[in-house]
C-alpha positions in Angstrom: -67.7 -19.2 -16.4 -65.8 -21.9 -14.6 -62.7 -19.9 -14.9 -64.4 -16.7 -13.4 -65.8 -18.7 -10.8 -62.3 -20.3 -9.8 -60.7 -16.9 -9.5 -63.2 -15.4 -7.5 -62.7 -18.6 -5.2 -58.7 -18.0 -5.4 -59.3 -14.1 -4.5 -61.7 -14.9 -1.5 -59.3 -17.4 0.0 -56.3 -14.9 -0.3 -58.4 -11.9 1.4 -59.5 -14.2 4.2 -56.1 -14.9 5.4 -53.6 -12.6 7.0 -50.6 -11.3 4.8 -47.8 -13.0 6.5 -44.9 -12.3 3.7 -44.4 -8.5 4.5 -42.1 -9.2 7.3 -40.3 -12.3 7.7 -39.6 -14.8 10.7 -36.2 -13.6 10.3 -36.8 -9.9 10.1 -39.3 -9.9 13.3 -36.2 -11.7 15.1 -33.8 -9.0 14.3 -36.1 -6.4 14.9 -36.9 -7.7 18.4 -33.3 -8.5 19.1 -32.2 -4.8 18.2 -35.2 -3.4 19.9 -34.6 -5.3 23.3 -30.6 -6.6 23.0 -31.9 -9.9 24.3 -31.3 -13.1 22.7 -34.2 -14.4 20.4 -35.6 -18.0 22.0 -38.5 -18.2 19.4 -40.6 -16.7 17.0 -44.3 -17.7 16.3 -47.0 -16.4 14.1 -50.0 -15.0 16.0 -53.1 -12.5 15.8 -53.7 -9.6 17.9 -57.3 -7.5 17.6 -57.4 -9.2 14.1 -53.7 -8.0 12.9 -51.3 -10.4 11.9 -48.1 -10.3 14.2 -45.1 -12.0 15.3 -44.8 -13.3 18.6 -41.1 -13.3 19.7 -39.6 -14.7 22.8 -36.3 -13.0 23.8 -34.0 -13.9 27.0 -32.4 -10.9 28.6 -29.0 -10.6 30.0 -30.3 -10.8 33.3 -32.3 -13.6 32.6 -35.4 -12.4 32.4 -38.1 -13.8 29.5 -39.9 -11.2 27.9 -42.4 -11.8 24.6 -42.2 -8.8 21.9 -44.8 -8.4 19.5 -43.8 -7.2 15.9 -46.4 -6.0 13.5 -46.3 -8.7 10.5 -47.2 -5.8 7.9 -44.9 -2.8 9.0 -42.3 -4.6 11.1 -42.8 -2.1 13.9 -42.7 -3.3 17.8 -46.2 -3.1 19.2 
């Protein structure tokens, strides 16, 4: 009974946290760089509308700072 209880707790914890492992920080940076042609300044974990996203800050050749959101599950630009 104790092992079932432990397993249930582990499953509940796993379901309650966003899945960050689908798209790595480096993959998100590469997607944002390719989509914008800009230099990546930083990459942070974030959540938007209950969805796990990577918040990638980039610097364009014109000196403009932009934020690009990358879906952490699919790797698509939002």
